[in-house]
All heavy atoms as atom14 arrays in JSON, in Angstrom:
{
  "sequence": "MAIVKFLLRTIAAVFAFVAITFPIYYFNGDMKLVRKIYDKLQPHYDSLQKDRKL",
  "atom14_mask": [
    [1, 1, 1, 1, 1, 1, 1, 1, 0, 0, 0, 0, 0, 0],
    [1, 1, 1, 1, 1, 0, 0, 0, 0, 0, 0, 0, 0, 0],
    [1, 1, 1, 1, 1, 1, 1, 1, 0, 0, 0, 0, 0, 0],
    [1, 1, 1, 1, 1, 1, 1, 0, 0, 0, 0, 0, 0, 0],
    [1, 1, 1, 1, 1, 1, 1, 1, 1, 0, 0, 0, 0, 0],
    [1, 1, 1, 1, 1, 1, 1, 1, 1, 1, 1, 0, 0, 0],
    [1, 1, 1, 1, 1, 1, 1, 1, 0, 0, 0, 0, 0, 0],
    [1, 1, 1, 1, 1, 1, 1, 1, 0, 0, 0, 0, 0, 0],
    [1, 1, 1, 1, 1, 1, 1, 1, 1, 1, 1, 0, 0, 0],
    [1, 1, 1, 1, 1, 1, 1, 0, 0, 0, 0, 0, 0, 0],
    [1, 1, 1, 1, 1, 1, 1, 1, 0, 0, 0, 0, 0, 0],
    [1, 1, 1, 1, 1, 0, 0, 0, 0, 0, 0, 0, 0, 0],
    [1, 1, 1, 1, 1, 0, 0, 0, 0, 0, 0, 0, 0, 0],
    [1, 1, 1, 1, 1, 1, 1, 0, 0, 0, 0, 0, 0, 0],
    [1, 1, 1, 1, 1, 1, 1, 1, 1, 1, 1, 0, 0, 0],
    [1, 1, 1, 1, 1, 0, 0, 0, 0, 0, 0, 0, 0, 0],
    [1, 1, 1, 1, 1, 1, 1, 1, 1, 1, 1, 0, 0, 0],
    [1, 1, 1, 1, 1, 1, 1, 0, 0, 0, 0, 0, 0, 0],
    [1, 1, 1, 1, 1, 0, 0, 0, 0, 0, 0, 0, 0, 0],
    [1, 1, 1, 1, 1, 1, 1, 1, 0, 0, 0, 0, 0, 0],
    [1, 1, 1, 1, 1, 1, 1, 0, 0, 0, 0, 0, 0, 0],
    [1, 1, 1, 1, 1, 1, 1, 1, 1, 1, 1, 0, 0, 0],
    [1, 1, 1, 1, 1, 1, 1, 0, 0, 0, 0, 0, 0, 0],
    [1, 1, 1, 1, 1, 1, 1, 1, 0, 0, 0, 0, 0, 0],
    [1, 1, 1, 1, 1, 1, 1, 1, 1, 1, 1, 1, 0, 0],
    [1, 1, 1, 1, 1, 1, 1, 1, 1, 1, 1, 1, 0, 0],
    [1, 1, 1, 1, 1, 1, 1, 1, 1, 1, 1, 0, 0, 0],
    [1, 1, 1, 1, 1, 1, 1, 1, 0, 0, 0, 0, 0, 0],
    [1, 1, 1, 1, 0, 0, 0, 0, 0, 0, 0, 0, 0, 0],
    [1, 1, 1, 1, 1, 1, 1, 1, 0, 0, 0, 0, 0, 0],
    [1, 1, 1, 1, 1, 1, 1, 1, 0, 0, 0, 0, 0, 0],
    [1, 1, 1, 1, 1, 1, 1, 1, 1, 0, 0, 0, 0, 0],
    [1, 1, 1, 1, 1, 1, 1, 1, 0, 0, 0, 0, 0, 0],
    [1, 1, 1, 1, 1, 1, 1, 0, 0, 0, 0, 0, 0, 0],
    [1, 1, 1, 1, 1, 1, 1, 1, 1, 1, 1, 0, 0, 0],
    [1, 1, 1, 1, 1, 1, 1, 1, 1, 0, 0, 0, 0, 0],
    [1, 1, 1, 1, 1, 1, 1, 1, 0, 0, 0, 0, 0, 0],
    [1, 1, 1, 1, 1, 1, 1, 1, 1, 1, 1, 1, 0, 0],
    [1, 1, 1, 1, 1, 1, 1, 1, 0, 0, 0, 0, 0, 0],
    [1, 1, 1, 1, 1, 1, 1, 1, 1, 0, 0, 0, 0, 0],
    [1, 1, 1, 1, 1, 1, 1, 1, 0, 0, 0, 0, 0, 0],
    [1, 1, 1, 1, 1, 1, 1, 1, 1, 0, 0, 0, 0, 0],
    [1, 1, 1, 1, 1, 1, 1, 0, 0, 0, 0, 0, 0, 0],
    [1, 1, 1, 1, 1, 1, 1, 1, 1, 1, 0, 0, 0, 0],
    [1, 1, 1, 1, 1, 1, 1, 1, 1, 1, 1, 1, 0, 0],
    [1, 1, 1, 1, 1, 1, 1, 1, 0, 0, 0, 0, 0, 0],
    [1, 1, 1, 1, 1, 1, 0, 0, 0, 0, 0, 0, 0, 0],
    [1, 1, 1, 1, 1, 1, 1, 1, 0, 0, 0, 0, 0, 0],
    [1, 1, 1, 1, 1, 1, 1, 1, 1, 0, 0, 0, 0, 0],
    [1, 1, 1, 1, 1, 1, 1, 1, 1, 0, 0, 0, 0, 0],
    [1, 1, 1, 1, 1, 1, 1, 1, 0, 0, 0, 0, 0, 0],
    [1, 1, 1, 1, 1, 1, 1, 1, 1, 1, 1, 0, 0, 0],
    [1, 1, 1, 1, 1, 1, 1, 1, 1, 0, 0, 0, 0, 0],
    [1, 1, 1, 1, 1, 1, 1, 1, 0, 0, 0, 0, 0, 0]
  ],
  "atom14_positions": [
    [[45.02, -10.06, 128.04], [46.03, -9.88, 127.03], [45.94, -10.96, 125.95], [46.18, -10.68, 124.78], [47.41, -9.91, 127.71], [48.5, -9.33, 126.87], [48.21, -7.58, 126.68], [49.69, -7.11, 125.9], [0.0, 0.0, 0.0], [0.0, 0.0, 0.0], [0.0, 0.0, 0.0], [0.0, 0.0, 0.0], [0.0, 0.0, 0.0], [0.0, 0.0, 0.0]],
    [[45.59, -12.17, 126.36], [45.47, -13.26, 125.39], [44.3, -13.02, 124.45], [44.37, -13.38, 123.27], [45.31, -14.59, 126.12], [0.0, 0.0, 0.0], [0.0, 0.0, 0.0], [0.0, 0.0, 0.0], [0.0, 0.0, 0.0], [0.0, 0.0, 0.0], [0.0, 0.0, 0.0], [0.0, 0.0, 0.0], [0.0, 0.0, 0.0], [0.0, 0.0, 0.0]],
    [[43.27, -12.4, 124.97], [42.1, -12.11, 124.14], [42.46, -11.08, 123.07], [42.02, -11.18, 121.92], [40.91, -11.63, 125.02], [40.45, -12.75, 125.92], [39.78, -11.1, 124.16], [39.4, -12.36, 126.93], [0.0, 0.0, 0.0], [0.0, 0.0, 0.0], [0.0, 0.0, 0.0], [0.0, 0.0, 0.0], [0.0, 0.0, 0.0], [0.0, 0.0, 0.0]],
    [[43.26, -10.1, 123.43], [43.67, -9.07, 122.48], [44.52, -9.69, 121.36], [44.33, -9.39, 120.18], [44.45, -7.95, 123.19], [45.03, -6.96, 122.19], [43.55, -7.25, 124.19], [0.0, 0.0, 0.0], [0.0, 0.0, 0.0], [0.0, 0.0, 0.0], [0.0, 0.0, 0.0], [0.0, 0.0, 0.0], [0.0, 0.0, 0.0], [0.0, 0.0, 0.0]],
    [[45.45, -10.6, 121.73], [46.25, -11.28, 120.71], [45.37, -12.11, 119.79], [45.57, -12.12, 118.58], [47.28, -12.2, 121.38], [48.54, -11.54, 121.78], [49.54, -12.6, 122.25], [50.85, -11.98, 122.6], [51.82, -12.97, 123.08], [0.0, 0.0, 0.0], [0.0, 0.0, 0.0], [0.0, 0.0, 0.0], [0.0, 0.0, 0.0], [0.0, 0.0, 0.0]],
    [[44.4, -12.8, 120.38], [43.48, -13.62, 119.58], [42.69, -12.75, 118.61], [42.56, -13.09, 117.43], [42.54, -14.41, 120.49], [41.49, -15.16, 119.75], [41.81, -16.32, 119.07], [40.17, -14.71, 119.71], [40.84, -17.02, 118.37], [39.21, -15.39, 119.01], [39.54, -16.56, 118.34], [0.0, 0.0, 0.0], [0.0, 0.0, 0.0], [0.0, 0.0, 0.0]],
    [[42.18, -11.63, 119.09], [41.41, -10.74, 118.22], [42.29, -10.16, 117.11], [41.85, -10.06, 115.96], [40.78, -9.63, 119.05], [39.59, -10.03, 119.91], [39.14, -8.85, 120.77], [38.45, -10.52, 119.07], [0.0, 0.0, 0.0], [0.0, 0.0, 0.0], [0.0, 0.0, 0.0], [0.0, 0.0, 0.0], [0.0, 0.0, 0.0], [0.0, 0.0, 0.0]],
    [[43.51, -9.77, 117.44], [44.4, -9.22, 116.42], [44.74, -10.26, 115.37], [44.76, -9.96, 114.17], [45.67, -8.67, 117.06], [45.5, -7.36, 117.83], [46.8, -6.99, 118.53], [45.03, -6.24, 116.93], [0.0, 0.0, 0.0], [0.0, 0.0, 0.0], [0.0, 0.0, 0.0], [0.0, 0.0, 0.0], [0.0, 0.0, 0.0], [0.0, 0.0, 0.0]],
    [[45.0, -11.49, 115.79], [45.29, -12.56, 114.84], [44.07, -12.87, 113.98], [44.2, -13.12, 112.77], [45.75, -13.82, 115.55], [47.14, -13.7, 116.08], [47.6, -14.99, 116.7], [48.95, -14.84, 117.19], [49.58, -15.75, 117.9], [48.97, -16.87, 118.22], [50.81, -15.54, 118.3], [0.0, 0.0, 0.0], [0.0, 0.0, 0.0], [0.0, 0.0, 0.0]],
    [[42.89, -12.86, 114.58], [41.67, -13.12, 113.83], [41.43, -12.01, 112.79], [41.11, -12.29, 111.64], [40.46, -13.23, 114.77], [40.73, -14.24, 115.74], [39.19, -13.55, 114.02], [0.0, 0.0, 0.0], [0.0, 0.0, 0.0], [0.0, 0.0, 0.0], [0.0, 0.0, 0.0], [0.0, 0.0, 0.0], [0.0, 0.0, 0.0], [0.0, 0.0, 0.0]],
    [[41.59, -10.78, 113.21], [41.42, -9.65, 112.28], [42.45, -9.73, 111.16], [42.12, -9.5, 109.98], [41.5, -8.31, 113.05], [40.27, -8.15, 113.94], [41.63, -7.14, 112.08], [40.34, -6.99, 114.9], [0.0, 0.0, 0.0], [0.0, 0.0, 0.0], [0.0, 0.0, 0.0], [0.0, 0.0, 0.0], [0.0, 0.0, 0.0], [0.0, 0.0, 0.0]],
    [[43.69, -10.07, 111.48], [44.73, -10.19, 110.46], [44.41, -11.32, 109.48], [44.61, -11.18, 108.27], [46.08, -10.42, 111.12], [0.0, 0.0, 0.0], [0.0, 0.0, 0.0], [0.0, 0.0, 0.0], [0.0, 0.0, 0.0], [0.0, 0.0, 0.0], [0.0, 0.0, 0.0], [0.0, 0.0, 0.0], [0.0, 0.0, 0.0], [0.0, 0.0, 0.0]],
    [[43.88, -12.43, 110.0], [43.53, -13.56, 109.14], [42.39, -13.19, 108.2], [42.42, -13.53, 107.02], [43.17, -14.77, 109.98], [0.0, 0.0, 0.0], [0.0, 0.0, 0.0], [0.0, 0.0, 0.0], [0.0, 0.0, 0.0], [0.0, 0.0, 0.0], [0.0, 0.0, 0.0], [0.0, 0.0, 0.0], [0.0, 0.0, 0.0], [0.0, 0.0, 0.0]],
    [[41.39, -12.51, 108.72], [40.26, -12.09, 107.88], [40.74, -11.1, 106.82], [40.35, -11.2, 105.65], [39.14, -11.48, 108.75], [38.09, -10.78, 107.91], [38.5, -12.55, 109.62], [0.0, 0.0, 0.0], [0.0, 0.0, 0.0], [0.0, 0.0, 0.0], [0.0, 0.0, 0.0], [0.0, 0.0, 0.0], [0.0, 0.0, 0.0], [0.0, 0.0, 0.0]],
    [[41.58, -10.17, 107.22], [42.1, -9.2, 106.26], [42.91, -9.89, 105.17], [42.78, -9.57, 103.98], [42.96, -8.15, 106.98], [43.52, -7.13, 106.06], [42.73, -6.09, 105.57], [44.85, -7.18, 105.65], [43.23, -5.16, 104.69], [45.36, -6.25, 104.77], [44.56, -5.23, 104.3], [0.0, 0.0, 0.0], [0.0, 0.0, 0.0], [0.0, 0.0, 0.0]],
    [[43.75, -10.85, 105.54], [44.55, -11.58, 104.56], [43.65, -12.36, 103.61], [43.89, -12.39, 102.4], [45.52, -12.51, 105.27], [0.0, 0.0, 0.0], [0.0, 0.0, 0.0], [0.0, 0.0, 0.0], [0.0, 0.0, 0.0], [0.0, 0.0, 0.0], [0.0, 0.0, 0.0], [0.0, 0.0, 0.0], [0.0, 0.0, 0.0], [0.0, 0.0, 0.0]],
    [[42.61, -13.0, 104.15], [41.68, -13.76, 103.32], [41.0, -12.85, 102.3], [40.93, -13.18, 101.11], [40.64, -14.45, 104.2], [39.61, -15.21, 103.43], [39.91, -16.43, 102.87], [38.33, -14.69, 103.25], [38.96, -17.14, 102.15], [37.38, -15.39, 102.54], [37.69, -16.61, 101.99], [0.0, 0.0, 0.0], [0.0, 0.0, 0.0], [0.0, 0.0, 0.0]],
    [[40.54, -11.7, 102.74], [39.87, -10.75, 101.83], [40.87, -10.2, 100.82], [40.54, -10.06, 99.64], [39.19, -9.63, 102.63], [38.71, -8.52, 101.71], [38.03, -10.18, 103.44], [0.0, 0.0, 0.0], [0.0, 0.0, 0.0], [0.0, 0.0, 0.0], [0.0, 0.0, 0.0], [0.0, 0.0, 0.0], [0.0, 0.0, 0.0], [0.0, 0.0, 0.0]],
    [[42.09, -9.91, 101.26], [43.1, -9.36, 100.35], [43.45, -10.36, 99.25], [43.77, -9.96, 98.13], [44.35, -8.98, 101.14], [0.0, 0.0, 0.0], [0.0, 0.0, 0.0], [0.0, 0.0, 0.0], [0.0, 0.0, 0.0], [0.0, 0.0, 0.0], [0.0, 0.0, 0.0], [0.0, 0.0, 0.0], [0.0, 0.0, 0.0], [0.0, 0.0, 0.0]],
    [[43.39, -11.65, 99.55], [43.7, -12.67, 98.55], [42.51, -12.94, 97.63], [42.66, -13.06, 96.43], [44.18, -13.96, 99.23], [45.54, -13.72, 99.88], [44.25, -15.11, 98.26], [45.97, -14.83, 100.81], [0.0, 0.0, 0.0], [0.0, 0.0, 0.0], [0.0, 0.0, 0.0], [0.0, 0.0, 0.0], [0.0, 0.0, 0.0], [0.0, 0.0, 0.0]],
    [[41.32, -13.05, 98.21], [40.17, -13.45, 97.42], [39.5, -12.31, 96.65], [38.87, -12.56, 95.62], [39.11, -14.14, 98.29], [38.72, -13.25, 99.34], [39.65, -15.44, 98.87], [0.0, 0.0, 0.0], [0.0, 0.0, 0.0], [0.0, 0.0, 0.0], [0.0, 0.0, 0.0], [0.0, 0.0, 0.0], [0.0, 0.0, 0.0], [0.0, 0.0, 0.0]],
    [[39.61, -11.08, 97.1], [38.93, -9.99, 96.4], [39.44, -9.78, 94.98], [38.63, -9.63, 94.06], [39.0, -8.69, 97.2], [38.27, -7.56, 96.53], [36.89, -7.53, 96.54], [38.96, -6.56, 95.87], [36.2, -6.51, 95.9], [38.28, -5.54, 95.24], [36.9, -5.51, 95.25], [0.0, 0.0, 0.0], [0.0, 0.0, 0.0], [0.0, 0.0, 0.0]],
    [[40.76, -9.77, 94.74], [41.21, -9.61, 93.34], [40.75, -10.77, 92.45], [40.46, -10.55, 91.27], [42.73, -9.58, 93.45], [43.02, -9.19, 94.84], [41.9, -9.71, 95.67], [0.0, 0.0, 0.0], [0.0, 0.0, 0.0], [0.0, 0.0, 0.0], [0.0, 0.0, 0.0], [0.0, 0.0, 0.0], [0.0, 0.0, 0.0], [0.0, 0.0, 0.0]],
    [[40.69, -11.98, 93.0], [40.2, -13.11, 92.22], [38.75, -12.86, 91.82], [38.36, -13.07, 90.67], [40.34, -14.41, 93.03], [41.81, -14.74, 93.25], [39.63, -15.56, 92.33], [42.05, -15.85, 94.23], [0.0, 0.0, 0.0], [0.0, 0.0, 0.0], [0.0, 0.0, 0.0], [0.0, 0.0, 0.0], [0.0, 0.0, 0.0], [0.0, 0.0, 0.0]],
    [[37.94, -12.39, 92.77], [36.53, -12.07, 92.49], [36.43, -10.89, 91.51], [35.68, -10.95, 90.53], [35.82, -11.74, 93.8], [34.51, -11.03, 93.61], [33.38, -11.71, 93.21], [34.41, -9.66, 93.83], [32.18, -11.06, 93.02], [33.21, -9.0, 93.65], [32.1, -9.71, 93.25], [30.93, -9.05, 93.07], [0.0, 0.0, 0.0], [0.0, 0.0, 0.0]],
    [[37.18, -9.85, 91.75], [37.06, -8.62, 90.96], [37.44, -8.85, 89.5], [36.77, -8.34, 88.6], [37.93, -7.52, 91.57], [37.76, -6.19, 90.92], [36.66, -5.39, 91.21], [38.69, -5.7, 90.01], [36.49, -4.16, 90.61], [38.53, -4.48, 89.4], [37.42, -3.71, 89.7], [37.25, -2.5, 89.1], [0.0, 0.0, 0.0], [0.0, 0.0, 0.0]],
    [[38.5, -9.6, 89.27], [38.97, -9.83, 87.91], [38.42, -11.12, 87.31], [38.87, -11.56, 86.26], [40.49, -9.84, 87.87], [41.09, -8.51, 88.18], [41.79, -8.31, 89.36], [40.94, -7.44, 87.31], [42.33, -7.07, 89.66], [41.47, -6.21, 87.6], [42.18, -6.01, 88.78], [0.0, 0.0, 0.0], [0.0, 0.0, 0.0], [0.0, 0.0, 0.0]],
    [[37.45, -11.74, 87.98], [36.77, -12.93, 87.49], [37.77, -14.07, 87.23], [37.65, -14.83, 86.27], [35.98, -12.6, 86.22], [34.86, -13.56, 85.96], [34.44, -14.28, 86.86], [34.38, -13.59, 84.74], [0.0, 0.0, 0.0], [0.0, 0.0, 0.0], [0.0, 0.0, 0.0], [0.0, 0.0, 0.0], [0.0, 0.0, 0.0], [0.0, 0.0, 0.0]],
    [[38.75, -14.17, 88.12], [39.83, -15.14, 87.95], [39.37, -16.58, 88.01], [39.93, -17.44, 87.34], [0.0, 0.0, 0.0], [0.0, 0.0, 0.0], [0.0, 0.0, 0.0], [0.0, 0.0, 0.0], [0.0, 0.0, 0.0], [0.0, 0.0, 0.0], [0.0, 0.0, 0.0], [0.0, 0.0, 0.0], [0.0, 0.0, 0.0], [0.0, 0.0, 0.0]],
    [[38.36, -16.86, 88.82], [37.91, -18.24, 88.94], [37.32, -18.73, 87.63], [37.6, -19.86, 87.19], [36.91, -18.39, 90.09], [35.73, -17.45, 89.98], [35.83, -16.43, 89.27], [34.69, -17.72, 90.61], [0.0, 0.0, 0.0], [0.0, 0.0, 0.0], [0.0, 0.0, 0.0], [0.0, 0.0, 0.0], [0.0, 0.0, 0.0], [0.0, 0.0, 0.0]],
    [[36.53, -17.92, 86.96], [35.92, -18.34, 85.71], [36.94, -18.38, 84.58], [36.82, -19.19, 83.65], [34.75, -17.44, 85.34], [33.57, -17.58, 86.3], [33.06, -19.28, 86.61], [32.53, -19.8, 85.01], [0.0, 0.0, 0.0], [0.0, 0.0, 0.0], [0.0, 0.0, 0.0], [0.0, 0.0, 0.0], [0.0, 0.0, 0.0], [0.0, 0.0, 0.0]],
    [[37.95, -17.55, 84.63], [39.01, -17.61, 83.62], [39.78, -18.92, 83.75], [40.14, -19.54, 82.74], [39.96, -16.42, 83.77], [39.33, -15.12, 83.34], [40.26, -13.95, 83.54], [39.57, -12.65, 83.15], [40.38, -11.48, 83.42], [0.0, 0.0, 0.0], [0.0, 0.0, 0.0], [0.0, 0.0, 0.0], [0.0, 0.0, 0.0], [0.0, 0.0, 0.0]],
    [[40.02, -19.36, 84.98], [40.7, -20.63, 85.2], [39.83, -21.79, 84.74], [40.31, -22.71, 84.07], [41.04, -20.8, 86.67], [41.7, -22.12, 87.07], [43.04, -22.28, 86.37], [41.85, -22.22, 88.56], [0.0, 0.0, 0.0], [0.0, 0.0, 0.0], [0.0, 0.0, 0.0], [0.0, 0.0, 0.0], [0.0, 0.0, 0.0], [0.0, 0.0, 0.0]],
    [[38.54, -21.74, 85.05], [37.63, -22.8, 84.62], [37.58, -22.86, 83.1], [37.55, -23.95, 82.52], [36.22, -22.58, 85.22], [35.19, -23.47, 84.56], [36.24, -22.81, 86.72], [0.0, 0.0, 0.0], [0.0, 0.0, 0.0], [0.0, 0.0, 0.0], [0.0, 0.0, 0.0], [0.0, 0.0, 0.0], [0.0, 0.0, 0.0], [0.0, 0.0, 0.0]],
    [[37.59, -21.74, 82.44], [37.55, -21.72, 80.97], [38.79, -22.39, 80.38], [38.69, -23.13, 79.41], [37.43, -20.27, 80.47], [37.3, -20.16, 78.98], [36.01, -20.76, 78.53], [36.01, -20.9, 77.09], [34.99, -21.34, 76.41], [33.88, -21.68, 77.02], [35.05, -21.43, 75.12], [0.0, 0.0, 0.0], [0.0, 0.0, 0.0], [0.0, 0.0, 0.0]],
    [[39.97, -22.12, 80.96], [41.19, -22.75, 80.47], [41.14, -24.26, 80.65], [41.53, -25.02, 79.77], [42.41, -22.18, 81.18], [42.74, -20.79, 80.73], [44.0, -20.27, 81.36], [44.24, -18.85, 80.86], [45.5, -18.33, 81.31], [0.0, 0.0, 0.0], [0.0, 0.0, 0.0], [0.0, 0.0, 0.0], [0.0, 0.0, 0.0], [0.0, 0.0, 0.0]],
    [[40.63, -24.71, 81.8], [40.51, -26.14, 82.05], [39.5, -26.75, 81.08], [39.73, -27.83, 80.52], [40.11, -26.4, 83.52], [41.24, -25.98, 84.45], [39.75, -27.86, 83.74], [40.87, -25.96, 85.9], [0.0, 0.0, 0.0], [0.0, 0.0, 0.0], [0.0, 0.0, 0.0], [0.0, 0.0, 0.0], [0.0, 0.0, 0.0], [0.0, 0.0, 0.0]],
    [[38.39, -26.07, 80.88], [37.35, -26.55, 79.96], [37.91, -26.7, 78.55], [37.66, -27.7, 77.88], [36.18, -25.57, 79.98], [35.05, -25.95, 79.05], [34.12, -26.9, 79.42], [34.93, -25.34, 77.81], [33.08, -27.25, 78.57], [33.9, -25.67, 76.95], [32.97, -26.63, 77.34], [31.96, -26.97, 76.49], [0.0, 0.0, 0.0], [0.0, 0.0, 0.0]],
    [[38.67, -25.7, 78.09], [39.25, -25.76, 76.75], [40.22, -26.93, 76.6], [40.31, -27.53, 75.53], [39.94, -24.45, 76.41], [38.96, -23.32, 76.18], [37.77, -23.6, 75.93], [39.39, -22.14, 76.24], [0.0, 0.0, 0.0], [0.0, 0.0, 0.0], [0.0, 0.0, 0.0], [0.0, 0.0, 0.0], [0.0, 0.0, 0.0], [0.0, 0.0, 0.0]],
    [[40.96, -27.25, 77.66], [41.9, -28.38, 77.6], [41.16, -29.72, 77.59], [41.6, -30.67, 76.95], [42.84, -28.35, 78.8], [43.72, -27.15, 78.87], [44.92, -27.31, 77.99], [45.84, -26.12, 78.24], [46.86, -26.0, 77.26], [0.0, 0.0, 0.0], [0.0, 0.0, 0.0], [0.0, 0.0, 0.0], [0.0, 0.0, 0.0], [0.0, 0.0, 0.0]],
    [[40.03, -29.82, 78.29], [39.3, -31.08, 78.39], [38.34, -31.32, 77.22], [37.96, -32.46, 76.97], [38.51, -31.12, 79.7], [39.34, -31.24, 80.97], [38.42, -31.17, 82.17], [40.15, -32.52, 80.98], [0.0, 0.0, 0.0], [0.0, 0.0, 0.0], [0.0, 0.0, 0.0], [0.0, 0.0, 0.0], [0.0, 0.0, 0.0], [0.0, 0.0, 0.0]],
    [[37.94, -30.3, 76.53], [36.93, -30.42, 75.48], [37.32, -31.4, 74.37], [36.48, -32.21, 73.97], [36.59, -29.05, 74.9], [35.34, -29.05, 74.08], [34.11, -29.47, 74.88], [33.97, -29.16, 76.04], [33.22, -30.2, 74.24], [0.0, 0.0, 0.0], [0.0, 0.0, 0.0], [0.0, 0.0, 0.0], [0.0, 0.0, 0.0], [0.0, 0.0, 0.0]],
    [[38.54, -31.39, 73.86], [38.88, -32.37, 72.8], [38.73, -33.81, 73.28], [38.34, -34.68, 72.49], [40.34, -32.05, 72.46], [40.53, -30.64, 72.87], [39.63, -30.42, 74.04], [0.0, 0.0, 0.0], [0.0, 0.0, 0.0], [0.0, 0.0, 0.0], [0.0, 0.0, 0.0], [0.0, 0.0, 0.0], [0.0, 0.0, 0.0], [0.0, 0.0, 0.0]],
    [[39.03, -34.07, 74.53], [38.88, -35.43, 75.06], [37.41, -35.85, 75.02], [37.08, -36.95, 74.57], [39.4, -35.49, 76.49], [39.02, -36.74, 77.21], [39.54, -37.98, 76.88], [38.14, -36.96, 78.22], [38.99, -38.9, 77.67], [38.15, -38.3, 78.49], [0.0, 0.0, 0.0], [0.0, 0.0, 0.0], [0.0, 0.0, 0.0], [0.0, 0.0, 0.0]],
    [[36.53, -35.0, 75.48], [35.11, -35.36, 75.51], [34.5, -35.38, 74.11], [33.55, -36.13, 73.87], [34.34, -34.43, 76.44], [34.65, -34.71, 77.88], [35.42, -33.85, 78.64], [34.2, -35.88, 78.49], [35.72, -34.12, 79.95], [34.51, -36.17, 79.8], [35.26, -35.29, 80.53], [35.56, -35.57, 81.83], [0.0, 0.0, 0.0], [0.0, 0.0, 0.0]],
    [[35.03, -34.6, 73.21], [34.55, -34.64, 71.83], [34.92, -35.94, 71.14], [34.21, -36.42, 70.26], [35.11, -33.47, 71.03], [34.42, -32.16, 71.37], [33.33, -32.2, 71.97], [34.99, -31.1, 71.04], [0.0, 0.0, 0.0], [0.0, 0.0, 0.0], [0.0, 0.0, 0.0], [0.0, 0.0, 0.0], [0.0, 0.0, 0.0], [0.0, 0.0, 0.0]],
    [[36.04, -36.54, 71.55], [36.51, -37.75, 70.89], [35.89, -39.02, 71.45], [36.09, -40.09, 70.87], [38.04, -37.84, 70.99], [38.4, -38.07, 72.34], [0.0, 0.0, 0.0], [0.0, 0.0, 0.0], [0.0, 0.0, 0.0], [0.0, 0.0, 0.0], [0.0, 0.0, 0.0], [0.0, 0.0, 0.0], [0.0, 0.0, 0.0], [0.0, 0.0, 0.0]],
    [[35.14, -38.96, 72.52], [34.53, -40.14, 73.1], [33.41, -40.66, 72.21], [32.71, -39.9, 71.53], [33.95, -39.84, 74.48], [34.96, -39.54, 75.58], [34.23, -39.17, 76.87], [35.88, -40.71, 75.83], [0.0, 0.0, 0.0], [0.0, 0.0, 0.0], [0.0, 0.0, 0.0], [0.0, 0.0, 0.0], [0.0, 0.0, 0.0], [0.0, 0.0, 0.0]],
    [[33.23, -41.98, 72.2], [32.13, -42.59, 71.47], [30.81, -42.26, 72.18], [30.73, -42.36, 73.4], [32.31, -44.11, 71.43], [33.44, -44.57, 70.56], [33.15, -44.32, 69.08], [31.99, -44.31, 68.65], [34.2, -44.11, 68.31], [0.0, 0.0, 0.0], [0.0, 0.0, 0.0], [0.0, 0.0, 0.0], [0.0, 0.0, 0.0], [0.0, 0.0, 0.0]],
    [[29.83, -41.94, 71.38], [28.52, -41.57, 71.94], [27.57, -42.78, 71.81], [27.59, -43.48, 70.83], [27.91, -40.38, 71.19], [28.84, -39.19, 70.99], [29.23, -38.55, 72.28], [29.94, -37.24, 72.13], [31.31, -37.26, 71.72], [0.0, 0.0, 0.0], [0.0, 0.0, 0.0], [0.0, 0.0, 0.0], [0.0, 0.0, 0.0], [0.0, 0.0, 0.0]],
    [[26.71, -42.96, 72.81], [25.74, -44.05, 72.81], [24.57, -43.73, 71.87], [24.06, -44.57, 71.16], [25.13, -44.27, 74.19], [26.16, -44.64, 75.23], [27.36, -44.47, 74.96], [25.77, -45.1, 76.3], [0.0, 0.0, 0.0], [0.0, 0.0, 0.0], [0.0, 0.0, 0.0], [0.0, 0.0, 0.0], [0.0, 0.0, 0.0], [0.0, 0.0, 0.0]],
    [[24.18, -42.46, 71.93], [22.99, -42.05, 71.17], [23.18, -40.61, 70.73], [23.99, -39.88, 71.28], [21.74, -42.18, 72.03], [21.83, -41.39, 73.3], [20.7, -41.69, 74.25], [20.98, -41.03, 75.51], [20.06, -40.47, 76.26], [18.8, -40.51, 75.91], [20.37, -39.9, 77.39], [0.0, 0.0, 0.0], [0.0, 0.0, 0.0], [0.0, 0.0, 0.0]],
    [[22.4, -40.22, 69.76], [22.44, -38.84, 69.32], [21.3, -38.08, 69.98], [20.21, -38.62, 70.18], [22.3, -38.77, 67.79], [23.51, -39.39, 67.12], [23.49, -39.1, 65.66], [24.75, -39.72, 65.06], [25.12, -39.14, 63.82], [0.0, 0.0, 0.0], [0.0, 0.0, 0.0], [0.0, 0.0, 0.0], [0.0, 0.0, 0.0], [0.0, 0.0, 0.0]],
    [[21.55, -36.86, 70.28], [20.5, -36.06, 70.88], [19.62, -35.43, 69.84], [19.98, -35.17, 68.75], [21.13, -34.94, 71.74], [21.95, -35.44, 72.92], [22.57, -34.26, 73.64], [21.08, -36.22, 73.88], [0.0, 0.0, 0.0], [0.0, 0.0, 0.0], [0.0, 0.0, 0.0], [0.0, 0.0, 0.0], [0.0, 0.0, 0.0], [0.0, 0.0, 0.0]]
  ]
}
């Protein structure tokens, strides 16, 4: 009986993980978040003094 509970909990955990991460993957949510962070940080890096020109 304990094995059945363990398997059911494991299956539920895997299902929950997929249910949460699949929409993020499908709608490219991770890269949209990275883009917003990049846009916020870009002015800071643009304003830094450069050692040399490329």
